[in-house]
C-alpha positions as CSV (number, residue, x, y, z in Angstrom):
1,M,-24.6,-60.4,-31.7
2,R,-27.7,-58.5,-32.1
3,P,-30.0,-57.7,-29.2
4,R,-32.9,-60.2,-29.5
5,R,-35.4,-57.4,-29.3
6,M,-33.9,-56.1,-32.7
7,D,-35.1,-59.4,-34.6
8,A,-38.4,-58.4,-36.2
9,K,-40.7,-61.4,-36.5
10,S,-42.7,-59.8,-39.2
11,G,-39.8,-58.2,-41.2
12,C,-41.6,-54.9,-40.6
13,A,-39.2,-51.9,-40.3
14,V,-41.7,-50.5,-37.7
15,E,-41.5,-53.3,-35.4
16,V,-37.6,-53.1,-35.3
17,T,-38.1,-49.4,-34.6
18,L,-40.4,-49.8,-31.9
19,S,-38.0,-52.6,-30.3
20,V,-35.5,-50.1,-29.9
21,I,-37.1,-47.0,-28.7
22,G,-40.7,-48.2,-27.9
23,G,-42.0,-48.6,-24.2
24,L,-43.1,-46.1,-22.0
25,W,-39.8,-44.6,-21.0
26,K,-37.3,-44.9,-23.5
27,P,-38.9,-42.1,-25.9
28,V,-39.2,-39.8,-22.7
29,I,-35.5,-40.7,-21.8
30,L,-34.6,-39.9,-25.5
31,F,-36.5,-36.8,-25.8
32,H,-34.7,-35.3,-22.9
33,L,-31.5,-36.3,-24.3
34,L,-31.9,-34.2,-27.2
35,D,-31.1,-31.2,-25.1
36,G,-27.9,-32.7,-24.5
37,K,-25.7,-34.6,-21.9
38,K,-27.5,-35.5,-18.7
39,R,-26.2,-37.0,-15.7
40,F,-28.3,-40.0,-14.1
41,M,-30.0,-38.0,-11.3
42,E,-31.1,-35.3,-13.8
43,L,-32.8,-37.9,-15.8
44,T,-34.5,-39.4,-12.6
45,R,-35.8,-35.8,-12.1
46,L,-37.0,-35.4,-15.6
47,V,-38.6,-38.9,-15.6
48,P,-39.9,-38.9,-12.1
49,N,-42.5,-41.8,-12.6
50,A,-39.8,-44.1,-13.7
51,T,-38.0,-46.3,-11.1
52,Q,-34.3,-45.9,-10.7
53,R,-34.1,-49.5,-11.5
54,M,-36.3,-49.2,-14.8
55,L,-34.3,-46.2,-15.9
56,T,-31.1,-48.0,-15.4
57,R,-32.4,-50.9,-17.4
58,Q,-33.7,-48.7,-20.2
59,L,-30.5,-46.9,-20.5
60,R,-28.6,-50.1,-20.7
61,E,-30.8,-51.0,-23.3
62,L,-30.5,-48.0,-25.4
63,E,-26.8,-48.2,-24.8
64,S,-26.6,-51.5,-26.2
65,D,-28.5,-50.5,-29.3
66,G,-26.0,-48.0,-30.1
67,V,-28.6,-45.1,-29.4
68,V,-27.3,-43.8,-26.2
69,A,-23.5,-43.4,-25.2
70,R,-22.5,-43.8,-21.5
71,T,-19.3,-42.0,-20.3
72,V,-18.0,-42.8,-16.6
73,F,-15.5,-40.4,-15.2
74,P,-13.1,-41.8,-12.7
75,Q,-13.6,-39.6,-9.6
76,V,-15.3,-39.9,-6.2
77,P,-18.2,-40.1,-6.0
78,P,-18.3,-41.6,-9.6
79,R,-19.9,-39.6,-12.3
80,V,-21.8,-40.8,-15.3
81,E,-23.3,-39.0,-18.2
82,Y,-25.8,-40.1,-21.0
83,Q,-25.9,-38.5,-24.4
84,L,-27.2,-39.6,-27.8
85,T,-24.8,-41.1,-30.2
86,A,-24.8,-39.8,-33.6
87,F,-27.2,-42.6,-34.6
88,G,-29.5,-41.6,-31.7
89,E,-29.5,-38.1,-32.9
90,S,-30.9,-39.4,-36.1
91,L,-34.2,-40.0,-34.1
92,A,-34.8,-36.2,-33.2
93,P,-37.3,-35.8,-36.1
94,I,-39.2,-38.8,-34.7
95,L,-39.3,-37.7,-31.0
96,V,-40.2,-34.1,-31.9
97,S,-43.1,-35.3,-34.2
98,L,-44.3,-37.5,-31.4
99,R,-44.3,-34.5,-29.0
100,D,-46.0,-32.4,-31.5
101,W,-48.8,-35.0,-31.9
102,G,-49.1,-35.7,-28.2
103,Q,-49.8,-31.7,-27.8
104,R,-52.3,-31.8,-30.5
105,Y,-53.9,-34.8,-29.1
106,Q,-53.9,-33.1,-25.7
107,R,-55.5,-30.0,-26.9
108,G,-58.0,-31.7,-29.1
109,R,-59.2,-34.0,-26.1
110,Q,-59.4,-30.8,-23.7
111,A,-61.5,-29.0,-26.6
112,S,-63.9,-32.2,-27.0
113,E,-64.3,-32.2,-23.0
114,V,-65.1,-28.7,-23.0
115,V,-67.7,-29.2,-25.7
116,A,-69.2,-32.4,-23.7
117,L,-69.2,-30.3,-20.7
118,T,-71.0,-27.2,-22.0
119,G,-73.1,-28.7,-24.7
120,T,-71.8,-26.5,-27.4
């Protein structure tokens, strides 16, 4: 059974993509997983503005969509690691492009604020 969020109402592939990786935290989580496996608490430190409940929810959705793999190690206390699947790794160029665009946007906004403040 396909997750309901993957059913694009418009038939647009961009809508499907955004239904899988869209939202405030999913792209950030995925970007951090580009560096390799992360434990849950590592992710909570890397995404401090997301609540643990929200982080858990987003990771579960990404796992059900086949983008993230969750590995549970049978030990006390339990250890859980998250990593991108091969399919999830195919998102790398998109995530890097999002980062690059965000950096350019920030620089442009800062430059325009300086111009507005100085009048030059």
